[in-house]
N, C-alpha and C positions, 0 to 999 in steps of 0.2 A: 531604790533611791537614785542609783546611778542612771538607770534607764529613763526615769522620769525627768531627771535633770537634762539628759541628752535631748528628750523630746521638747522640753521648753526651749533649749538652745536652738534646736532645728526649726521650731516654729518662728523664732525671732529672726534667724538667718533667712528663712523663706521670705519673710516680709522685706528684709533688706535686699534680697536678691531681686524681687519684683520691682522695688524702687530703683535699684541700680539699672535694671533692664529698661525701665521706662525713661530714666534720665539719659541713658546712652542713646536710645532711639530719638529722643527729643533733641539732643545735641547734634545729631547727624542729619536732622530734617532740613532740607534746603529752604523750607519756609521760615525757619528760625534764624533771625539775624545773627545769633551767637554762633551758629554753625560755621560762620566765615571768620571767626576769631581763630588765630593760628593754633592756640592750645586746645581748642574744643575737640577736634578729632582724637587727639592723644588721650584726653580725659575720658571721652566717650568709649574708647577701646579699653581703657583701664577698667571702667565700670562694667563693660561687657565681660571681661575676664573674671572679675569678681562675681558677677551675676551667675556665670556658668559654674564657677566653683562652689557656690553656696546653694544652688537650687536643689530642691527635693527631687529624688529619683525613685521610681518604682521598678517593677520587673520589666526589662526590655523585651521586645519581640524578636524572634529569629528573623523574620522578614525574608525568608528564602522562598519566594513565590515561584521561581523558575530556576531551571538549570539547563546546561547545554549538553546534549547527548548526540554524538556523531554530527556535530555542527548545527543541530537544530534546537531551538528553544522549546523546552518542555515544561509544562506547568507542574508545580509541586504543591501538595496539600498536606498540612499537618493533621494527622489523625491520632487521637488518643486511644491507644490500644487497651490500656488499663489505668484506672484512676484510683489511687489509694490516698489516705490522709497525708502521708508524709512524702509522697512522690508518685509520679505518673510515668508511663512508658509511652513515648511518642514515635510514630512512624512517619517519616517524610515520604509520602506516597507520590511517586512520579507517574504522570499521565502518559505512560508508554507501555506497550505490550510486546511480547515476543522476545524478551531479554531474559537471560538466566544469570544475572549478576549476583555475586555473593552477598548474603545477608550479614550485616555487621551491627552489633550492639555497642554503641558508644556510651560508656559509663562516665558520667560527668562528676566532677568533684563536689563534695559537700564541704566546702571550706570557706564559706562567706560570700561567694559569688553565685550568680544564677547559671543555669545550664547554657545560657546564651553567650557566656564567655568562650564557648567552643563553637561559636557561629562559623568562624573561618575553617575549623576542622570539618564540620559537617558539610559546608559548602564545597570544599575540595573533594570530599568523598562521594558526593551525590551523583556525579556523572557515571560512575562505574560500580555503584553499590546500592543495595537496598538498605537504607540507613534507619536504625532505631536508636532513640536517645532517651536516657533517664532524665527526668525533669523534676528535681527535688523541690519540695515546698518550703517556703519561708516558715520557720518554726513558730514565729509570733502569730501566724495566721491559722495555726492548728489548735483547736480547742483542747483543753486539758482532758476532756472526756475521751479523746482519741487514744489516750495512754502514752506510753513512753516510746522512744526510738533511740536505740543505741547502735554500736558497731555491729553487733550480732544481727540486729534487725536489718541493718544495711545489707549484710551478706545474704540474708533471707530474700530481700527484695531483688538482689542481683540474680539469684538462682531462679526465682519466680519469673522475672522478666526474660531470662535466658530460655526458660521453658516456653514462654509465650512466643518468642522469636522462632523457636523450634530447633530440632536437631540439624546438624550440618551447617551451623552459623559460625560467626567469628565474633570476638570480643576485643574492644579497645578501651584501655583505661588510661586516663590522663591525670598524672600527679597523685593526689590522695587516694583515689580508688584503686591504684595499683595493688595495694596490700589486700583490701577485702576481695578484689577480683581474683588475685592469686589464691587466696584462701578458699574462695567459692569454687574455683576450678579443682583444687585439691579435694575439697569436700565432695563435689559432684562426681569426681573420678572414683574416689573411694567407695561411693555408694552406687556406682554404676548407673548414673543418671544419663538417660539417652540424649538430653539436651546439652551435655558437656561440649563446649565449643571446640571447633577444629583448631583454632589458634587463639592465643591471647597476646595482644600487643600491649606492653607497659611502657609508658612514656614519662620519664622524670618522676618516678615514684619512690617513696621512702621504704623500700623493702627491708633494708638493713642500714639503720641510721648510724651504726658504729663506723661506717666507712666514710671517709672524707666529710666529717660533720660540718654543717653550715651553721650560721648564726641562729637559724630557726631550731636546729637540733640542739645547739648549746643552751638556748633558752629553756627548752623542755627538760633538759638534764640538770641544769643548775638549780632549779627550784623543785621542792617536793610536791607531790600530788596535792597535798592539802593547800598549798599556796594558790594553785590554779582554782581550786574549789572555792576558796575564800575571796579571791581578788578579781577574777574575770567572769564569774557567773552572776547574772542579774535576773531580775524578775520582770516579765513582760507586763507593761502597764495595762490597765483595764480597758483602754481605748481600742485595743486590738482583740480579735477573736480568741487569741491564745493567752489572754490576760491571766496572770498567775503562774504561767509556765516558767520554769527555770531554763535559761538559755545562755549560750555564749553569743553576745550580740554581734551582728555583722559590722557595726561601726567600730568596735574594738579590733576586730580582725583587720579592717581597712586601715585603721590608725597604725597597726603594727607593720603592715606591708609598706605603707607610705613612709614610715620612719626609717625603714631599712635602706631606702634609696631617696632620702629627702632631697638631697642636692640635685639629683636627676629630675625629680618631679618639679622642683622650683625652676630649673632650667627650661623644662618643657613649657611651663606656663609663661615664662619670660619670652621664649621663642614664639609662642602663640600670640602674645601681645605685639611683638615686633611684626609678625606676619599680618596682623589685623591693621596696624598703623600703615604698613606698606601696601595694603590692598591685596595681599596674597591670601584671599579667602579660602582657596583650596587647601593650602597647607594648614591654615588655622582650623578648618573644618575637620581635617584628618585628626588633629590633636583633640578636638572636642569630641569626636566620635569615640576615640580610645577612652577618654576619661568618662564619657557617658556610661560606658560599659564597666569600667574599672571601679567607679564609685557607686555602682548599683549593687548593694550588698543585702544579704539576708542573714537571719539568725540560725544557729544550730542548736539542737536540744542539748542541754547540759550533760545528759548521760552519754550522748554520742561523742561530744568533744572530750569529756574527761576520760572515757574509755579509750579513745584514740591516743591521748597523751600517755596513758598507762601502757596499753598493749603495743603500740607502734613505736613510740619514742623512748619511753623510759625502760621498758622490759624487752623490747625487740622480740616480742613473743613469736612472731611468725618466723623470724630467722632462726630462733632457737628451738623451734618445734614445740613451743609451750602454750600455744593458743588453743583453748578448748571452745568449740562451738556446738551448742546444743548437746552437751555431754560427750562430744567426740573430739579427740585431739586432731587439730589440723596438721597433717603430715605432708609437706611439699613433695616428699619422696613418692607419694602416691600418684603423682602426675606422670603418666607413662605414654599418653597419646596426644595430648594437646600441645601443639608446637608453640614455642615461646619466642617472642621478639622483645628485646630490651633496648630502648632508645634513650640516650642521655645527651644533654647539651654540654658542650665543653665549658661554658661559662655559667652554668646553672648555679645560682646562689641560694636555691631553696632545697633541692635534692642533689647532694654532691655526687661527683663521679664515682661510680662503683655501687651506689645504693640500689639502683634498679638492676644492674648487671648481676647482683647477688642472687637474684631469682634463678638464674641459669645454673648457678653452682649449688643451689639447694635442691635440685631435682636430679639426683644421681641415676634414677631409673628411666629417665627420658633420653632416648637416643640422641647422640650429638648432632645428627643431621636435622633434628627438630629444634635446635637451639641456635638463635641468631642474635648478634649484638651489633648495634650501630651507634657510633658516637658522632654527633653533628658538630663539626668544627665551628668555633666562633658563635655558637648559639646559646642564648640564655634560657631561663625557664619558660618565659612566655613564648619565645620564638620556636620552641619545640612543636607547638600545636597551632600557631597562628603566624601569619605574615608570609613574606616571600620565601624564606628558607623552608618553612613548612610546606608551602605549595610546590616549590621547585625541587627540593632536595629530599625532605623527609617523607612526604606523602607517597612519592614513587617507590620508596623502599617498603613502606607499609603495603602498598598495593601489590607489589611483586611477591612479597612474603606471603600474603594471603593466598594468592593464586598458586604459589609453589606447593602449598599444603592443603589445597582444596581439589579433590579428585575431579570435580566437574570443570574446574577452571584451569587445571594444569596445562592443558594443550594451548592455552592462550599466553603463556609466560613469555615466549619468544617475541610475539607481536607486541605485547604490552611494554616489554623492556626496551624495545627499539622505539616505540611510539613515545614513551615518556622520558627516555634517557635515564633510566634507573641506575643509580650508583651501584657499584659492586658491594654486596653485603659483607661485613667483616666477620671473621670467625670468632667463636666465643673466647678463645684464648687471646 
């Protein structure tokens, strides 16, 4: 019923959005006498802001058609390496030969947004890496006949995708997948999987939510498992291929994130309105681009969401060594070869300071020289993997870390560090 009511509301708002857009264009048209009334441009821009906020959004495109390698523009082609009902593996294939860049599997979050939320992450990595990306499917588009998909299935997909990328590769997990990637590496190591990555970079992930709990963590702890099952799970309407599937709708996830920083979002839209009235289209377009991505949301399967609440947030099972995957206990102490880099943002209000760093303390059998920690000063959750701080401060740290622990790339460390101005990596302690 909740999902159906939302679809009715969305259809109504879509009509209103189109009317507002048409009215805005009409009020700004030089052929319209009303365009010369002093209040018309202000009203037109207000309608434009409303239209943008209310319009229907689908899955965005990565749009990464080129990259710059050694000062030369190189074509990039998205190649689907493996297509499964709940997710695909994509390779951003660069039209260049004769390079031996490290292969990196970027594991994107399944947390309400599409993989394109990490567009900036992929874009920054492309010049110096062979980039592979997980592209999860909107659960409402997966027929019920495809079966279930939970957190253990997510781990299985990570392992399978790592095997497809091949031995000697690297893995990077942003936010939510830090936990299943950490678990996958422990499981692969314990089972002597040849595709176990050389390095695992975890960025703003909830490995141990007992440390510096945020409002997100508090919400998960203050309510029992049954509350989430009864209050946030909905049934996909029959108008979608996944009709009848139980999901945690993307629109609820978005509403939760918006409400956490409602004042900031309202200010951003007010600033966008002022930019439009002042004729500063570049600044307004930058805000529009951000919200085009931010408001593009997808559904998660109910079993994945509920198991994540239980395993990651309520029981902290990975941190306590209590998570059982396919009949085998996930033991972080099994990690002995994969180098770990934990990155946190000083102002992260989603995964608090220390939650990702915990992974370094849960691996007593991993040599200390294979553990690295970096705290990005003044950076919030989104800024860890997108924006200027990611490009100029954090990405160079990741790049240098990968090359430090890649036998083939180790000789390039000095050159890369000078070339990118890489910050000094912080010791674990």
